[in-house]
Each structure stands twice: as structure tokens, then as C-alpha cells.
C-alpha positions as CSV (number, residue, x, y, z in Angstrom):
1,X,-42.4,-63.5,11.1
2,X,-40.9,-63.5,7.7
3,X,-42.5,-66.0,4.9
4,X,-39.3,-68.5,4.5
5,X,-41.8,-71.3,3.0
6,X,-40.6,-70.0,-0.8
7,X,-36.6,-69.5,-0.1
8,X,-34.5,-71.1,-2.4
9,X,-31.8,-72.8,-0.1
10,X,-30.0,-74.5,-2.8
11,X,-26.4,-74.0,-2.8
12,X,-24.9,-72.4,-5.8
13,X,-21.8,-74.3,-7.8
14,X,-20.4,-73.4,-11.4
15,X,-23.6,-71.1,-12.0
16,X,-25.9,-73.9,-10.8
17,X,-28.1,-74.4,-8.0
18,X,-27.8,-77.7,-6.7
19,X,-30.7,-79.8,-5.4
20,X,-30.7,-80.5,-1.8
21,X,-30.0,-84.3,-0.5
22,X,-32.7,-85.0,1.8
23,X,-30.5,-87.1,3.6
24,X,-27.9,-84.5,4.2
25,X,-29.8,-81.1,5.2
26,X,-29.4,-79.0,8.4
27,X,-32.7,-77.4,10.3
28,X,-32.1,-73.6,10.5
29,X,-34.3,-72.6,13.7
30,X,-36.1,-69.3,14.4
31,X,-34.2,-67.6,17.5
32,X,-38.0,-65.9,18.2
33,X,-40.3,-69.1,18.6
34,X,-37.4,-72.1,18.2
35,X,-39.1,-73.4,15.5
36,X,-37.8,-74.4,11.8
37,X,-37.4,-71.7,9.2
38,X,-35.8,-73.5,6.7
39,X,-33.5,-76.8,5.4
40,X,-30.2,-76.1,3.9
41,X,-28.1,-78.6,2.2
42,X,-24.7,-80.1,4.7
43,X,-22.3,-80.4,1.7
44,X,-20.1,-82.7,1.5
45,X,-16.6,-82.7,1.2
46,X,-16.5,-83.5,-2.6
47,X,-19.2,-80.7,-2.9
48,X,-16.7,-78.2,-1.4
49,X,-13.8,-79.5,-3.6
50,X,-16.1,-79.0,-6.7
51,X,-17.2,-75.1,-5.7
52,X,-12.9,-74.7,-5.3
53,X,-12.8,-76.0,-9.0
54,X,-15.4,-74.1,-10.3
55,X,-13.5,-71.1,-9.0
56,X,-10.8,-72.4,-10.4
57,X,-11.6,-72.5,-13.7
58,X,-13.5,-69.2,-13.5
59,X,-10.4,-67.3,-12.5
60,X,-8.5,-67.0,-15.8
61,X,-11.3,-65.3,-17.2
62,X,-12.2,-63.2,-14.4
63,X,-8.4,-61.8,-13.3
64,X,-8.1,-60.9,-16.9
65,X,-11.8,-59.1,-17.1
66,X,-10.9,-55.2,-17.0
67,X,-11.3,-53.4,-13.6
68,X,-14.1,-51.1,-15.2
69,X,-16.3,-54.3,-16.5
70,X,-15.7,-55.8,-13.0
71,X,-16.8,-52.6,-10.9
72,X,-20.0,-52.7,-13.5
73,X,-20.9,-56.1,-12.5
74,X,-20.5,-55.1,-8.7
75,X,-22.4,-51.8,-9.1
76,X,-25.4,-53.8,-11.0
77,X,-25.0,-56.2,-7.5
78,X,-25.2,-53.2,-5.3
79,X,-28.4,-51.9,-7.1
80,X,-29.9,-54.9,-6.9
81,X,-29.1,-55.4,-3.1
82,X,-30.6,-52.0,-2.8
83,X,-34.0,-53.0,-4.4
84,X,-33.9,-56.4,-2.4
85,X,-32.6,-54.4,1.2
86,X,-36.1,-54.5,3.0
87,X,-36.7,-58.2,2.1
88,X,-33.1,-59.3,3.2
89,X,-33.2,-57.0,6.6
90,X,-36.7,-59.0,7.4
91,X,-35.1,-62.4,6.7
92,X,-31.8,-61.8,8.4
93,X,-33.7,-60.5,11.2
94,X,-35.9,-63.7,11.6
95,X,-32.6,-65.8,11.0
96,X,-30.5,-64.6,13.8
97,X,-32.6,-62.4,16.2
98,X,-31.4,-59.2,15.8
99,X,-33.5,-55.8,15.5
100,X,-35.3,-55.1,12.4
101,X,-33.8,-51.6,12.4
102,X,-30.3,-53.1,13.0
103,X,-30.5,-55.6,9.9
104,X,-31.7,-52.9,7.8
105,X,-29.0,-50.8,8.3
106,X,-26.9,-53.4,8.0
107,X,-28.3,-54.3,4.2
108,X,-27.5,-50.5,3.6
109,X,-24.0,-50.2,4.7
110,X,-23.5,-53.8,2.5
111,X,-24.5,-52.0,-0.6
112,X,-22.2,-49.0,0.6
113,X,-19.5,-51.6,1.0
114,X,-20.0,-52.8,-2.8
115,X,-20.2,-49.1,-4.3
116,X,-16.8,-48.3,-2.3
117,X,-14.9,-51.7,-3.4
118,X,-16.4,-51.3,-7.2
119,X,-14.7,-47.7,-7.3
120,X,-11.4,-49.1,-6.4
121,X,-11.3,-52.1,-9.2
122,X,-9.7,-50.3,-11.9
123,X,-7.4,-48.4,-9.6
124,X,-5.1,-51.0,-8.7
125,X,-1.7,-49.8,-9.6
126,X,1.7,-51.0,-9.2
127,X,5.1,-48.6,-8.9
128,X,7.9,-47.9,-10.9
129,X,11.0,-48.3,-8.9
130,X,13.9,-46.4,-9.8
131,X,17.1,-48.8,-8.8
132,X,20.8,-47.7,-8.3
133,X,21.7,-48.9,-11.9
134,X,20.0,-46.3,-14.4
135,X,19.9,-49.0,-16.9
136,X,18.0,-51.3,-14.8
137,X,13.8,-50.9,-15.2
138,X,12.0,-52.1,-12.0
139,X,8.2,-52.1,-11.9
140,X,5.6,-53.8,-9.7
141,X,2.2,-55.7,-10.8
142,X,-0.6,-56.0,-7.7
143,X,-2.2,-59.5,-8.7
144,X,-5.2,-61.6,-7.4
145,X,-4.4,-64.2,-5.4
146,X,-6.8,-66.3,-6.8
147,X,-9.8,-68.8,-5.2
148,X,-10.8,-67.2,-1.9
149,X,-12.5,-68.7,0.5
150,X,-15.0,-66.4,2.4
151,X,-16.4,-68.1,5.7
152,X,-19.1,-65.9,7.9
153,X,-20.3,-65.7,11.0
154,X,-24.3,-65.8,12.2
155,X,-24.7,-62.5,14.1
156,X,-24.2,-60.3,10.8
157,X,-24.2,-62.3,7.9
158,X,-25.0,-59.5,5.2
159,X,-22.3,-57.2,6.5
160,X,-19.2,-59.7,7.3
161,X,-20.0,-61.0,3.5
162,X,-19.7,-57.5,2.2
163,X,-16.5,-57.2,4.0
164,X,-14.8,-59.9,2.3
165,X,-17.1,-60.5,-1.0
166,X,-16.4,-56.9,-2.0
167,X,-12.8,-56.2,-2.1
168,X,-12.3,-59.7,-3.3
169,X,-14.1,-59.1,-6.3
170,X,-12.9,-55.7,-7.3
171,X,-9.3,-57.5,-6.9
172,X,-10.1,-59.9,-9.5
173,X,-10.4,-63.1,-7.2
174,X,-12.7,-65.8,-7.7
175,X,-14.6,-67.1,-4.2
176,X,-16.3,-70.0,-2.2
177,X,-18.5,-68.4,0.3
178,X,-19.6,-70.3,3.2
179,X,-22.1,-69.1,5.6
180,X,-23.0,-70.1,9.3
181,X,-25.0,-72.9,9.4
182,X,-27.1,-71.3,12.3
183,X,-27.7,-68.0,9.9
184,X,-27.4,-69.0,6.3
185,X,-30.6,-67.6,4.7
186,X,-29.3,-64.2,3.4
187,X,-26.4,-65.1,1.8
188,X,-28.2,-68.2,-0.1
189,X,-30.5,-65.7,-1.1
190,X,-28.0,-63.9,-2.7
191,X,-27.3,-66.6,-5.3
192,X,-30.6,-65.3,-7.2
193,X,-29.2,-61.7,-6.7
194,X,-25.8,-62.9,-8.1
195,X,-27.7,-64.5,-11.1
196,X,-29.8,-61.8,-11.9
197,X,-26.5,-59.5,-11.9
198,X,-24.8,-61.4,-14.6
199,X,-21.2,-62.4,-12.8
200,X,-20.1,-64.8,-15.1
201,X,-20.5,-68.7,-13.7
202,X,-17.9,-69.9,-10.9
203,X,-16.9,-66.6,-9.9
204,X,-19.0,-66.7,-6.9
205,X,-20.1,-69.9,-5.5
206,X,-22.3,-70.4,-2.1
207,X,-22.1,-73.8,-0.1
208,X,-23.5,-74.5,3.5
209,X,-22.7,-76.9,5.8
210,X,-20.9,-77.9,9.0
211,X,-17.2,-79.9,9.5
212,X,-16.9,-81.6,6.2
213,X,-17.6,-78.7,3.9
214,X,-15.5,-76.7,6.3
215,X,-12.5,-78.7,6.4
216,X,-12.5,-79.3,2.9
217,X,-12.1,-75.9,2.1
218,X,-9.8,-75.1,4.4
219,X,-7.4,-77.6,3.6
220,X,-7.6,-77.2,-0.1
221,X,-4.2,-76.0,-1.8
222,X,-5.7,-74.7,-4.7
223,X,-6.8,-71.8,-2.7
224,X,-5.1,-68.2,-2.3
225,X,-6.4,-66.9,0.6
226,X,-8.9,-67.9,3.4
227,X,-11.3,-65.0,5.1
228,X,-12.8,-65.8,8.4
229,X,-15.0,-64.4,11.3
230,X,-16.1,-66.4,13.8
231,X,-14.6,-67.7,17.2
232,X,-11.0,-67.6,18.1
233,X,-11.1,-71.6,18.7
234,X,-12.2,-72.2,15.3
235,X,-9.8,-69.4,13.7
236,X,-6.9,-71.0,15.4
237,X,-8.3,-74.7,13.7
238,X,-8.4,-73.0,10.3
239,X,-5.1,-71.3,10.8
240,X,-3.4,-74.5,11.8
241,X,-4.9,-76.3,9.0
242,X,-4.1,-73.6,6.1
243,X,-0.6,-73.4,7.6
244,X,0.1,-77.1,6.3
245,X,-1.0,-76.4,2.2
246,X,1.0,-73.0,3.1
247,X,-3.2,-70.7,2.4
248,X,-2.6,-67.2,4.0
249,X,-5.8,-66.7,6.1
250,X,-7.5,-63.4,7.4
251,X,-8.9,-63.8,10.9
252,X,-11.5,-61.5,12.2
253,X,-11.9,-63.2,15.9
254,X,-13.5,-62.3,18.7
255,X,-13.4,-59.2,21.4
256,X,-13.7,-58.0,24.8
257,X,-13.3,-54.3,24.1
258,X,-13.1,-51.8,26.9
259,X,-15.3,-49.0,26.8
260,X,-13.4,-46.4,28.9
261,X,-15.3,-43.3,30.9
262,X,-13.0,-40.7,32.2
263,X,-14.2,-38.2,34.9
264,X,-14.8,-35.5,32.7
265,X,-16.8,-37.3,30.0
266,X,-20.4,-35.5,29.0
267,X,-22.3,-38.3,30.4
268,X,-25.5,-37.4,28.4
269,X,-23.5,-38.8,25.4
270,X,-21.6,-41.3,27.2
271,X,-24.3,-43.3,28.9
272,X,-26.2,-44.2,25.7
273,X,-22.4,-45.2,24.3
274,X,-22.0,-47.4,26.9
275,X,-25.8,-49.0,26.3
276,X,-25.2,-48.9,22.4
277,X,-21.5,-50.7,23.3
278,X,-23.3,-53.8,24.9
279,X,-26.7,-53.6,24.4
280,X,-27.3,-53.0,20.7
281,X,-27.8,-56.1,19.0
282,X,-27.9,-58.1,22.4
283,X,-24.2,-57.8,22.8
284,X,-23.7,-60.4,19.8
285,X,-20.9,-58.7,18.0
286,X,-17.5,-59.1,18.2
287,X,-16.9,-55.0,18.8
288,X,-19.3,-55.1,21.7
289,X,-17.9,-52.7,24.5
290,X,-18.5,-55.5,27.1
291,X,-16.3,-54.2,29.7
292,X,-17.0,-50.7,31.1
293,X,-13.7,-49.0,32.6
294,X,-15.8,-45.9,34.8
295,X,-13.5,-43.4,36.8
296,X,-14.0,-44.1,40.2
297,X,-15.4,-40.4,40.8
298,X,-18.4,-40.8,38.6
299,X,-18.8,-44.7,38.8
300,X,-22.1,-44.4,40.9
301,X,-23.9,-41.9,39.1
302,X,-22.7,-43.3,35.6
303,X,-23.4,-47.3,36.6
304,X,-27.0,-46.1,38.2
305,X,-27.9,-44.2,34.8
306,X,-26.9,-47.1,32.5
307,X,-28.4,-49.4,34.8
308,X,-31.9,-47.4,34.7
309,X,-31.9,-47.6,31.4
310,X,-30.8,-51.6,30.9
311,X,-34.3,-52.1,33.2
312,X,-36.5,-50.5,31.0
313,X,-34.8,-52.3,27.6
314,X,-37.6,-53.8,25.6
315,X,-37.4,-57.3,24.6
316,X,-39.3,-59.0,21.8
317,X,-40.4,-59.8,18.5
318,X,-37.1,-58.4,16.4
319,X,-39.4,-57.3,13.7
320,X,-41.8,-55.1,16.3
321,X,-40.5,-51.7,16.3
322,X,-41.2,-51.2,19.6
323,X,-38.8,-53.8,20.4
324,X,-35.2,-52.7,21.8
325,X,-33.5,-55.6,22.0
326,X,-34.4,-59.5,20.4
327,X,-33.6,-63.1,21.0
328,X,-29.7,-64.2,21.1
329,X,-29.0,-66.1,18.2
330,X,-30.1,-69.9,19.4
331,X,-30.7,-71.5,22.6
332,X,-27.2,-73.0,22.5
333,X,-25.8,-69.5,22.9
334,X,-28.5,-68.4,25.6
335,X,-27.4,-71.2,27.8
336,X,-23.8,-70.8,27.5
337,X,-24.5,-67.0,28.3
338,X,-26.6,-68.1,31.1
339,X,-23.6,-70.3,32.3
340,X,-21.0,-67.4,32.3
341,X,-23.6,-65.1,34.1
342,X,-23.8,-68.1,36.9
343,X,-20.0,-68.4,37.0
344,X,-19.6,-64.5,37.3
345,X,-22.0,-64.8,40.5
346,X,-19.7,-67.4,42.0
347,X,-16.5,-65.3,41.0
348,X,-17.6,-62.5,43.6
349,X,-18.6,-59.9,40.7
350,X,-21.8,-58.1,42.0
351,X,-24.6,-58.4,39.9
352,X,-26.9,-55.2,40.1
353,X,-29.2,-55.9,36.9
354,X,-30.6,-59.1,35.0
355,X,-29.1,-62.2,35.2
356,X,-31.6,-64.5,33.9
357,X,-34.3,-65.0,31.2
358,X,-37.3,-62.6,31.3
359,X,-40.5,-64.2,33.0
360,X,-43.1,-62.7,30.0
361,X,-45.2,-66.2,28.9
362,X,-44.8,-64.5,25.2
363,X,-40.8,-64.9,25.4
364,X,-40.8,-68.5,26.6
365,X,-40.4,-69.7,23.5
366,X,-37.0,-67.5,22.6
367,X,-33.8,-67.5,23.5
368,X,-34.0,-64.6,25.8
369,X,-31.5,-63.2,28.0
370,X,-32.2,-60.1,30.3
371,X,-30.0,-57.0,29.7
372,X,-27.3,-58.0,32.5
373,X,-24.7,-55.7,34.6
374,X,-22.1,-56.8,36.8
375,X,-20.1,-54.3,39.0
376,X,-17.1,-54.6,41.2
377,X,-15.7,-57.0,38.2
378,X,-12.2,-58.2,39.0
379,X,-10.1,-57.5,35.5
380,X,-8.9,-60.8,36.0
381,X,-11.9,-62.4,36.3
382,X,-13.3,-65.0,33.8
383,X,-16.2,-62.3,33.1
384,X,-13.4,-59.6,32.3
385,X,-11.1,-61.6,30.2
386,X,-13.5,-64.2,28.2
387,X,-15.9,-63.0,25.5
388,X,-19.4,-63.5,26.2
389,X,-21.0,-62.9,23.0
390,X,-24.1,-61.6,24.8
391,X,-26.2,-58.8,26.5
392,X,-23.8,-58.9,29.8
393,X,-21.6,-56.1,31.0
394,X,-19.1,-56.1,33.3
395,X,-18.0,-52.6,35.4
396,X,-14.8,-51.9,36.5
397,X,-13.3,-48.9,38.1
398,X,-9.8,-46.9,38.0
399,X,-7.9,-44.1,39.6
400,X,-5.4,-42.7,36.6
401,X,-5.2,-42.9,33.1
402,X,-2.3,-44.8,33.3
403,X,-4.2,-47.8,35.2
404,X,-7.3,-47.6,32.6
405,X,-4.8,-48.0,29.5
406,X,-3.4,-51.3,31.8
407,X,-6.9,-53.0,32.4
408,X,-8.2,-52.1,28.8
409,X,-4.8,-53.9,27.8
410,X,-4.9,-56.8,30.1
411,X,-6.8,-59.2,27.8
412,X,-5.8,-61.8,25.1
413,X,-8.0,-59.6,23.0
414,X,-7.5,-56.4,20.7
415,X,-10.2,-56.0,18.5
416,X,-12.0,-52.4,19.5
417,X,-12.3,-50.0,22.2
418,X,-13.9,-46.6,23.2
419,X,-12.9,-43.5,24.7
420,X,-15.1,-41.0,26.3
421,X,-13.3,-37.7,27.3
422,X,-13.4,-33.7,26.4
423,X,-9.6,-33.7,27.2
424,X,-7.9,-33.9,23.5
425,X,-4.4,-34.3,24.4
426,X,-5.9,-37.2,26.8
427,X,-7.9,-39.1,23.8
428,X,-5.4,-39.0,22.0
429,X,-2.8,-40.0,24.1
430,X,-5.0,-42.7,25.1
431,X,-5.6,-43.9,21.4
432,X,-2.1,-44.3,21.0
433,X,-1.2,-46.7,24.1
434,X,-4.3,-49.0,23.5
435,X,-4.0,-52.4,21.7
436,X,-6.5,-52.2,19.4
437,X,-7.5,-52.0,15.9
438,X,-10.2,-49.6,16.5
439,X,-10.6,-46.8,19.0
440,X,-13.3,-44.8,18.7
441,X,-13.6,-41.3,20.7
442,X,-16.8,-40.1,22.1
443,X,-18.7,-42.3,20.0
444,X,-19.1,-46.2,19.9
445,X,-20.4,-48.8,17.3
446,X,-19.6,-46.8,14.2
447,X,-18.8,-48.3,10.4
448,X,-17.6,-46.9,7.4
449,X,-16.7,-48.7,4.3
450,X,-13.8,-46.5,3.9
451,X,-12.4,-47.1,7.7
452,X,-10.3,-50.2,7.8
453,X,-11.2,-52.9,10.5
454,X,-9.6,-55.8,12.3
455,X,-7.8,-56.8,15.4
456,X,-4.4,-57.7,16.7
457,X,-3.6,-60.4,19.2
458,X,-6.5,-62.9,19.7
459,X,-8.6,-60.8,17.9
460,X,-7.1,-62.0,14.6
461,X,-5.0,-60.8,11.9
462,X,-5.4,-58.5,8.7
463,X,-8.0,-55.8,7.7
464,X,-11.3,-55.6,6.3
465,X,-13.0,-52.4,5.0
466,X,-11.3,-49.6,3.5
467,X,-8.7,-49.8,0.7
468,X,-6.2,-51.9,3.3
469,X,-8.7,-54.7,2.5
470,X,-7.6,-55.0,-1.2
471,X,-4.5,-56.1,0.1
472,X,-5.9,-59.2,1.7
473,X,-6.6,-60.3,-2.0
474,X,-3.8,-59.0,-3.8
475,X,-0.2,-60.2,-4.2
476,X,2.7,-57.9,-5.5
477,X,4.9,-59.5,-8.2
478,X,8.2,-57.6,-9.2
479,X,9.1,-57.6,-12.8
480,X,12.9,-56.2,-13.5
481,X,14.3,-55.8,-16.9
482,X,18.0,-55.0,-18.0
483,X,18.2,-52.6,-20.6
484,X,21.9,-52.8,-21.1
485,X,23.7,-54.5,-23.9
486,X,26.5,-55.3,-20.9
487,X,27.8,-59.0,-20.8
488,X,27.5,-60.4,-17.5
489,X,29.5,-62.2,-15.5
490,X,27.7,-65.3,-15.1
491,X,29.1,-66.2,-11.7
492,X,28.6,-63.0,-9.7
493,X,25.0,-61.8,-8.6
494,X,24.2,-58.3,-10.0
495,X,22.9,-55.8,-7.7
């Protein structure tokens, strides 16, 4: 258990830590024990507005800071995060229940993100554009959008924040960060690291809280971009609110990803790939391969092998190196998952593994759900259509490539998908036809700072990571100059 008594959970606004108001705090619970880990501020609308004001005031200076200087500060931040990676990983594991080995990898991945985008900070180029008239000089500038509001989810706070903060800083934006109130501790710990790195006051601000802060941050016309990761319903509410003030939004929302196993797949690789897709991180990832589509000729063997692994997964303390799956993030989330399992049983899906909470008394206080597998799942059922966000796998069979593609594309989501085949032509043909922002071939849950990530349909819009992420925080200005001495006709457009 990580020591949280000495955590500094104060918000960061305009370079100053804000003392907690005892009448406006939110408890942060351990998903392992149910005990309170810490208290964080429930920011008022006025405090959220003050954070935007601080970022707005810092913007003029930050946007004119050279790309080389922004890169220097970002590289310093990366070095400090690398120094603190182990302690941040332990804190995040305690905060949201993910395995320590997972949060350790994510802590190191965040460092890679900051270094990647630091390298882009002084390479934000415009273009010169040859027009039809030789005497006209035309060029573009790519300029930061201004204040960016970055709202992250509870399942991977460090990584999700790096996906947003790194390109925003590289582009020259100032930011206000709001982590989920369920798991805000690593983000708040970042405040001290930001101060040590030497960022000017107001460039990075951190507020915590619930509805009051969220509404204030997403309805302020001074904001140049909102980037949100979370549920579809909250993303829709943010998009509606932002539309009223014409603030552009990047949304990284849910998924119901299909992991497709063809009859020629290498089963020794595909079986652990399917397990990783749904049971790694307790299924608490938007990219979870929660729908397993298996060719009917190998379905019995494949499902048996996946089920055998699921039945041996060791549940326990996420900090224990022998643990393979920790608790889900909260008892509220656990109860929601169990309710969906109950509905799936009533819906006609056949349960073959799991389906409840573990019997071990040492796990009784934690928000644990057994690794669960349903077979004979109707592609139109709730289990196959709605995101569970937990360790629940829905298995469906198919006969032809075309049927697999149709089933995979039959949900309202389009975030990720997996293909397992040794046929190169099939792999690329199916990847082309899948409606998803990411397609993995003969692998699953693979991330890279250079690779763009995002979804379509109800999985959201916009991209994070990769150079495409910079576009979310930049706008294009066109500059046109007439080099001639001609006297124009004032009553006709010149073209």
C-alpha cells in the first residue's frame, strides 16, 4: 500500500497551490480496501474560471516562447517524470487498482510522449503557396489555439494526460487540467514536478472537482480547445455545451472493440492476445477487445484455451508481482459490471467462466470482479453492443470474412480492433474494411508515441499521439500579400 498521508492534494492555479476548503472536498477511495486514500478539492466554478484566467494571461508569453525553449522545459519535465516513475506508478496503482507492472509501463510511456512532442516543438512549419498570380505572395502560419482544457479519465490518468498535455505544450498552448475525481492523485502529484521543471506560472494549471468545475471549464468562451477522455454520455454533454460557445472539442470516448480470430491464425499467439485484449487492466480500457469473433471451425478449441487461462488468473493486490488482475476502480463500477453480467445471463448468452466476485476472504473489501466469459452471444444483444468496461468477454462465431467484418462494424463504436491471421492479403483487406481508428494485426494493446490514436462514430473524434495530435492544438492562418503596384477595381473581388 502506498503512503498517501504526505501527498500534496492542493490544486495548482497561476503557479500557486490552493489550500483545501474543508467544506468542499471529495474523498478518494482505494479500490483494494475501500478506505479513503486522500481528500481532494471540489473546485468551485469561480476557481475553475480563475484557472482559465491564469492560463489566458500566460498565453501571450508562452505562445511567443521559442519552440526550442518549450522543448527544453518539456525535456526537463520528462527527466523528472522518469526520476519519479516508480513512485508515480505505485500511487496510480493504489488510486485506480491497475497492476503495478501496468502502471510502471504507463509511467515510462508518458515520458516517451513528452520527449516525442518536445522534438516537435520547434518544427511547427507553415507553407508557402504558389497562387495563379505570380505577383502575389501567399503563406500559412500554424498558431496555437490558446487555452486548452484537458479532462482525463480514471483508468490511465498519467498516460491519458501525456496524450493531451505533451502536444498542447509543444504547440504553444497554455492549459487547465481536470482529472477524474475517482483517480486524481498522480495528476495532482504532477504539480510539484511542473514547478521543479520551471514552467512559467499559469502555463499549466490543475483543478479537481465534480460538476461545478466541469461545467465552468466546458462552457467558457475563452477556451480554445477542449480535449476529453471518458464516457460517451459525458462526451456528448461536453460537445453540446461547447457548441453553444463555439469551442472545438477532441473526444476520446468508449469502445466495443472486436478481436477477430480467423481459422488460419497462430493460436499460440492469438490466445494470449485475446486474453490481453480483455483481462489486462481488468478490462478497464477503452480499447478492450471485449468482443471476441472466432471462426466457427476453431471456436471450441480457442474458447476452451482462453477460458482455461481466465480460470487461473490470480486476483489480488495490484502491487503484488504475483497478481495478474487487480480490482476495478470503484465499488460503483463493480456493481455496474455485475448488473450487466446479470442482464447477459437473462439475455440468452451462455456463461462459461466467472460471472461474480471472488470468494477469497482477503479480497472481500476490494472492488473485484471475476474474469468472465460468455459464449453464444447474439451480436445484437446488449452485451455485444454496450461497453462494459470490465473483465467481461463476449464470444461470437462467424463463417466468412464478410460476416466477420459485418459483425465487427455492427456497433455504434469504432475505436480499435484486432485481426489474427497469417494471410497477408486478408489482413490488409479486413483492416481496410473495418470501421475503427486503430487496427492491430497479430497483436493487441500496442501503443506508441508516434502512432495516432482516436476513434470514429461514438468512440469520438480527433486524434491523440502522433504528429496528428499537434493539429488538435493548432489553427492555420493564411497570409496573402500583393507585391504588384497595380491599382485594383474596388468593386470586384480579386482572384
